[in-house]
N, C-alpha and C positions, 0 to 999 in steps of 0.2 A: 877196649875196656880191660880193666884189671881182671885176670882170670879168676880171682876169688869172687864168688857170687854174693854180693852184699845184700843184707837183709834190710828192707825198707818198710817202715811203718807209716801209714797215712791216716791221719785223724780227720774223719769227716768225708762223706761221699758226695758232696756237692759237685758242681761242674769242675771246679779247680781240683778237688781231691780225686774224683774219678778219672779226670783227664791225665793227671800226673801219674796215677797208678797204671793206666794203660801205657803211657809213654815209657815209664821206667821198666815195666815188665817186658815190654817189647824189646828192650835192650839187654835183657837177660838178668835183671835184678829179681830177687825174691821179694814180693810185695804183699803186705797184709793191710787191708783197709778196715778201719774200726769206725762203725757208725752207731751213735748213741740211740737213734730211733729204730723203729721196726720197719722202716721204709727208706729206700735209698734216693739220693738225688738232691738233698737239701731243698732250696727254694724251687728247684727244677724237678719236682716230684709230682706224681699224679696218683689218683686212686679212682675206683669205680663206685658209682652209686646209681642203682636202678637202671643200669644199661648206659649211663652217661660216663664219660671219662672226664674227671674233674681235676684240673691242674691246681696246685697251690698258688702259683704265680706265673710270671713270664708271659705266656700266651702267644706272642709272636717273636720272631727272630729276624734281626735286620739283614743278615746276609745268608741265613740258612746254612747249607753245607758248603757254599762258596767261600765262606769266611773261616775263622779259626775253629769253629765247631767241627767242620769237616776236615780241617788241616790236622787236627789231633789224630784222626784215624789214618789220614794219608801218611803222617810221620811214622805210624805204626806199620806201614806197608799194606794198608787195607784200602780198597776202593770204597770210599764212603757212600757212593751212590748205590752200592749193593747192600748197604747196611741200613741206611735211613732213607725213607721216601718222603720227599718234601712237596708240599703244595704251596704255590706262590700267590702273592697278592696281585693277581691279574685275572681277567675274565670272570668277574669284573675287577677293575683296579680300585685303589682306595678312593674314598669319598671324603669330603670335608663338609660338615654341617656347621656353617658359620652364622651365628645369630639367627637361626631358623631357616637358612637357605642352604640347600643341599647341592653341592657341585662336585664335579670330577676334578680332583686336585693332582697336578697343578694346571691341567689344561684350561680350566675355566676361571683362572685367577682374576682375569680382567673384570669379571662380573662383580667382584668385591671391591672394586675401586683401586686395583693395583695394575698399572700399565705393564704390558708385556715387556717393554724395554727396561723398566725398573726392576722387575722380577728377574729378568735375564742377567742384568748387571750384578745383582746381589748373588745369584746362584753361580754366575760365571766366576765371581771372586772366590767362591768356595771351591768349585770344581778344579780351577786352574792353579790354585795356590801351591807353590813349591813347598816341599817338606820342611826345609829350614825356616821358611817364613811362618809356617804353621806352628812350629815349636816355639818361635819367638812370641806367639800369642797365648802361650799356656797360662801366663799370669795376668792376662787381660780378660775382663769380663765380656761375656757375649753381648751384653747391652751396650758397652762402650764401643766394641768393634762394629756392631750392627748400626749404631747411631752415627758412626763415621761414614756410613754408606747411604743410609736412608732415614727419613723421619716418618715414613708411612706407618700409621698406627696398625693397619691390618697386617703388614709384614712383621712388625714387632710382636703382635699377638700370636701369629703363626709360629715364628721362630721361638718365642717363649714357650709355646705349647710343645714344640718338638724337643726343647731342652728338658721339659718335664718328662716326656716319654723316654728320652735317652738316659737322663742322669738323675731324675727326681730332684732337680735343683731349679731355683729361680733364675731368671734371665740375668740378674745382676750377680748371682753367685757362680753360675756355670762358667767354665773356662772356654773362651773363644777358640783356643787352640784345640782342645779336646773335641769340641763341637764340630769344628771344621774338619778335623781329622776323621771323625766318625761319619759325618755326612758325605764327605768326599768319597770314601771307599764304598759306602752304601749306594751312592749314585752310580759308581762305576760297576758294581756287581749286579745291581738290579735284581736282587734275589730274596727280598723280604718274604718270609713265609712261615709255615708251621709244619711240624713233622707228623706223619701218619702214626697214630697210636698214642698221641699226647706227648707232653714235655718229657715224661719219664724215659722215653726211648733213647734220649741222648746220653744221660749218664749210664743207662743200662748197656748201651753199645760199648761204652768205654770199659765197663766192668766185665763185659763178655770177653774183651781182649785180655783183660787181667786173668780171667779164669782160663782162657785158652793157653796162657803162658804159665800156668801153674800157680797163680796167685789166689788169694783168699779174701772174701768179704765177710765180715762178721757184723751183723746187726745186733741191736740191744747190747752194744758193747761200749758204754760210755767210759771215757778216760778220766780218771781222778787226778792224776798228775803225770807230768813228764819228768823222768828221773834224770837229774843232772849231777854229775860228779866232776869237780875241777873244771867248771865252765864248759863241759862237754855233755851232750845229750846221749844217753846210752840205752834208753828204753822208756817204757810207760807202765804205769800201774792202772789197772781198770777199776771201775767202781766196785766190781766183785772182789777185788783184792788180788786178782791174778796179775802177775808181772810178765811182760814181754820185752825181750831185749832186741835192740835194733842198731844197725850201723848208721842208719840215716832215719831221722824223724821228720815228717812233713805235716804241718798243721794246716788244715782247711777250716779251722775254727777261727773266729775273730780274734785279733791280737789281745784284746782285753782278757778274754777267757784263757788264751794260750799263755800269756806271760804273767799276768797278775794273779792267776789262779793255778793253772797247771804247772807252770815253771816255778812260780813263786817270786815275788818282788825282790827277795833277798839274793836271788841269783842273777839279777840284771842291774845294769848301771843306772844311776840316777837320771842321766840325760835320756836314755832310751825309755826308762820307765815313764818319764814325763811326756815323751813323745806319744807313747801308747795311750796314756791317760787323756791326752788332749785330742785324740782322733775325733773328728766329727763324722757321724754316720748319716746316711740319707734318711729322710723321713720315711714314713710308711705310706701305704695306699689303702683306699677303701674300695673294695671290689664286690660287685654283686654278680652272681652267676645264675642266669635264668635258664632253667630246664623247661622247655616248652613242649606241649603236646601236639603242636603242628608247626609247619614251616611258615614263617611270616615274612621272610626277606631272602633275596638272593645275594645281597651284599656280602663282602668278605671283611672289610675293615673300614670303619667310619671314625674320623677325627671330629670331635664335637667341641666347639668353642662358643659359649653363649654370651660372654662378657665383652663389652666394647673397649675396655682399658685394662690390659694385663697387669700393669703396675698396681692399680687400685685393687684388682682382684687378688693378686698374690699377697699384698700387704694385709688385706682383710683376713686371709687365711692365717698369716703369721700372727695376727693379733687374736686368733682364736675364734673368729667369726666364720660360720659356715653359710655361704650364700644360698639362695633358693635354688640356683642352678650352678653346676660346676663343670669344669673341663673334664672330658671323658675320652678314653680310648675304648673303642667298641669293636673288638674282633668277634666275628660270627664263626666260632670254632668249627661247628659242624658243616659249614660251607667250605672250609679248608679240608676237613677230613670227615666225611659222612659217618665214619665208624665211631666218632666220639658221641654219637647220640643214637638211640634206637630208630629204626626206619620210620620215616614220616614225622619225626620229632626234630627239634632244633635246640642248639646250645649257644647262647649269646652271653658274652662277658662284657661288663661295663666297669672300668676302673678309673678312679680319680685320685690324683696325687698332686702335690704332697698333702696327705691327710695328717695334719699336725696335732690337733687337739682331740682328746678322747670323748668327743660328743657324738657317739656313734649313732644315736637316734636321729640327730640332725643330719649327719652324713647320709644315712639311709634315705631320708626324705629327699635330700638334694640330688643324690644319684638317681633315685627313682623318678623324680620330677624331670631330670635331664633326659633319661632314657625315654620317657613318654613323649618328649619333644620329637624324638626320632621315630619311635614306634608307639603311637597313641593307644593302641588296644593291647599292648603286650600283657597286661595283667589278666586279660580274659583267657590267655592260653598257657598260663603258668601251671606246671606240675609241682615244682618246688623252686625256691630261691636259696642259694647258699651264699653266705656273706663271709668275706675275709677282710679283717682289719688289722692294724698293727698289734693289737692285743693278742690276737690269735697267732700271728706269725711270730711275735716275740716269745710266746710260750714255747714254741717249737724250736726256733732258730736263735733266740737271743737278739742282741743289738737293738733292743727296743722296737723290734718289728720292722727294721730297715728293709727297703725293697732290694737294695744292691749290697750295701756294706759301707765301706769308707767313701764319703762323698767325693765326687770329682770336681771340687770347687777350686777356685783360682789359687788357694793356699794349700791344696792337697793334690796337685797334679804334676805330672812329669817327674822331675828330680825331687820334688817335695813328697812323693809317695813313699810309703814304707817299701823296703827292698825285700826280695824273697830270702836273701841271706840274712840271718839274724846274728846277734852278738854271741849266741851260744853255738859252739862248734857242733856240726852235724845236725843242727836244727834249722829247718827252713819253713817259710810260710808260702801259701799259695791261695789264689782266689781273688775276691774283689777288694782285698785290702793290701795287696802286695804286688807292686810292679804292674805290668800289663797296661792295656789301654782299650778303649772301645765301650760298647754298650752292654751292660748287664752280664749275661752269660758269656758273651764274647770277650769281655774284659777278663773274666775268670779263666777262660780257655787260653787267652794270650798269656796270662800269668803263668799257666802251666807250661806252655810252649817255651817261654823264656827260661823258666826254672829248669826244664829238661836239658837245656844247653849249658847250664851252669854247673850241674852236678857231674862229677867224674864217674 
């Protein structure tokens, strides 16, 4: 590296921002992270309430430390297993509640009318597909690809549900290439899980690396503008009026905020401006977090699918209708980490997505109806329920309350994604809207890993 210690300013402390700050500081750069909120982590943040650790979002991680979240620390020369303790989706393994029938998935798939041969054929196509063939499917919808292999409605419903979990996208919007790429490596790693201490421990681990390398994190430090002179970023001005100069500026804020507001449309080309304006973000989710005064289940993760026809179900959501029962992911957080709830208590999360229309009372009823299908007496044991919907997330994070950021749809995947390198010299993007691949936080971590190799 150049012997001159370059000054890096990172805007935002989400997974992408905190990861790149750790990676850059471990290479000898002087890094300052600016976070507009009083809490770090972006969507991967947590706070405590009455002895419970309450995450804003995320809840489980498809590869835990075996994937890019751990790789960030390993690239910093740190044994990630000594920093983050993971609990995995096993003992018990995940369950599927399909139209009222609870099974172990995928072991008992035949009880739902899917032959073992048909399931193995579809999953075999996923697991064994070469990388070049996967990339060729980036612009093919998951529905088209899956339909070429099977017409089984149960399999269509399950794969559509998994696409919702992965990308908050419908089966006809989701990229088959990105889906297969993500499912393939998840199947290889077999490490889906949750970190002890809540989601917050991941960005905090990255920022601890930053601090150990002499870097700084400043909360309540919103950025008003990125200072651009002659098509080169040279620093930032904070909302307070303070100016910080930097050799490299990295934004973990969504591109709309970064370029149309902080950079200013006058400093970017028409083509790039239109690309930023036309970004499609993921929808939001409606999440209910049940803090219970007793333990009511030993399960760790339940997939809940109540509707017999996924196409009809998703079209109804797109048209603004909220069915009586909705698809849910149900991680029982305190069964992954007992420390997330007081002793003898339990914390259960129920999230439904895409939550498209702001009919939050209807969503609350639908989610509660669905949860009671799985846990009929759950209301008898509630201490409190905390609800998170796109309106809440949008106030904190922007992007209309999007779960991930830029949608990984067939028109925004692979080479069609925004790049980390921007048209402004020394200004880069990182996170769920630039480069990378994968599921949620892992997408953002991969974006940071790629960016780290780009910057000199």
